C-alpha positions as CSV (number, residue, x, y, z in Angstrom):
1,X,13.0,16.2,-19.6
2,X,12.3,12.5,-21.6
3,X,8.4,12.5,-20.9
4,X,9.3,8.7,-20.0
5,X,12.3,9.1,-17.8
6,X,13.2,5.6,-15.3
7,X,13.3,8.9,-12.9
8,X,9.9,10.5,-13.3
9,X,8.5,6.6,-14.1
10,X,6.7,5.6,-10.2
11,X,6.3,3.0,-8.9
12,X,3.7,2.7,-5.5
13,X,4.4,-0.8,-3.1
14,X,1.7,-1.0,-0.8
15,X,2.6,-3.6,1.9
16,X,0.4,-4.3,4.3
17,X,0.4,-6.5,7.4
18,X,-4.2,-7.2,8.1
19,X,-5.1,-9.1,10.6
20,X,-7.5,-12.5,9.9
21,X,-8.9,-13.5,12.8
22,X,-12.4,-13.1,13.1
23,X,-14.9,-13.1,9.9
24,X,-15.2,-9.1,10.3
25,X,-10.8,-8.8,10.0
26,X,-11.2,-11.1,7.3
27,X,-13.4,-9.6,5.6
28,X,-11.8,-5.9,5.6
29,X,-7.9,-7.6,4.3
30,X,-10.0,-8.9,1.9
31,X,-12.3,-6.1,0.3
32,X,-8.5,-4.0,1.0
33,X,-7.5,-6.1,-1.6
34,X,-9.6,-6.5,-4.0
35,X,-9.8,-2.3,-4.1
36,X,-5.7,-2.0,-4.7
37,X,-6.7,-4.3,-7.4
38,X,-9.7,-2.3,-8.6
39,X,-7.7,0.9,-8.6
40,X,-4.7,-1.4,-10.6
41,X,-2.2,-2.7,-8.6
42,X,-0.3,-6.4,-8.0
43,X,0.7,-9.1,-6.1
44,X,4.0,-8.5,-5.6
45,X,4.0,-11.3,-2.9
46,X,0.7,-12.2,-1.1
47,X,1.5,-8.3,1.6
48,X,2.7,-6.8,-1.3
49,X,1.2,-5.1,-3.9
50,X,2.9,-2.7,-6.9
51,X,1.3,-0.5,-9.0
52,X,2.9,1.5,-12.4
53,X,2.4,4.9,-12.9
54,X,3.4,7.7,-15.0
55,X,4.7,10.5,-12.9
56,X,4.9,11.7,-9.7
57,X,1.6,13.3,-9.7
58,X,-0.2,9.8,-11.2
59,X,1.0,8.4,-8.1
60,X,-0.2,11.2,-6.0
61,X,-3.4,10.5,-7.2
62,X,-3.8,5.9,-6.3
63,X,-1.5,7.7,-3.4
64,X,-4.8,9.4,-1.9
65,X,-6.7,6.4,-3.3
66,X,-5.2,4.0,-1.7
67,X,-5.7,5.7,1.6
68,X,-9.0,6.8,1.4
69,X,-9.3,2.1,1.5
70,X,-7.4,1.3,4.5
71,X,-8.6,-1.1,7.3
72,X,-9.5,-0.1,10.8
73,X,-7.4,-2.4,12.1
74,X,-4.2,-3.3,10.3
75,X,-0.4,-1.6,9.1
76,X,-0.3,-0.4,5.7
77,X,3.5,1.6,4.3
78,X,2.8,2.8,1.4
79,X,6.0,4.2,-0.9
80,X,6.7,5.2,-4.1
81,X,10.3,4.8,-5.3
82,X,11.1,5.7,-9.7
83,X,11.0,3.3,-12.1
84,X,14.6,3.2,-12.0
85,X,15.0,2.2,-8.5
86,X,12.7,-1.0,-9.0
87,X,15.0,-1.3,-12.2
88,X,17.7,-2.6,-9.7
89,X,15.8,-4.7,-8.0
90,X,17.2,-8.0,-7.5
91,X,14.7,-11.0,-7.1
92,X,15.8,-13.8,-5.5
93,X,13.6,-17.9,-6.1
94,X,15.3,-19.8,-4.7
95,X,18.9,-19.5,-5.0
96,X,17.6,-18.8,-8.5
97,X,18.0,-15.2,-9.4
98,X,14.4,-13.8,-11.7
99,X,14.6,-10.7,-13.5
100,X,12.4,-7.9,-12.4
101,X,8.9,-7.7,-14.1
102,X,8.0,-5.9,-16.0
103,X,5.5,-3.1,-15.6
104,X,4.9,-1.3,-18.7
105,X,6.2,-1.5,-22.4
106,X,6.2,1.9,-24.4
107,X,3.5,1.9,-27.5
108,X,6.0,3.7,-30.6
109,X,4.3,4.5,-33.6
110,X,6.0,5.6,-36.6
């Protein structure tokens, strides 16, 4: 099997809805976002962060890490999909369709 198959490469999506009514809740939400970024996630939408992973095994490492820093309050969902599925996403800005973000570039050495 190809090491860089679009069915082997994975994307992790972290979707969350965290309370921000109090100063403590805002701090916890901010800390959670910061930890996602430190672990290599990028903001896709305000409460959706994505991370590209080379394999399911690599994705599991990051999923376990995210589970460790989930805040006490709020809802957090973690979804793992293949690169093929992610590539089939349709993204619209108003009525205009836009290409999905590219996650990584494979460096080829000759």
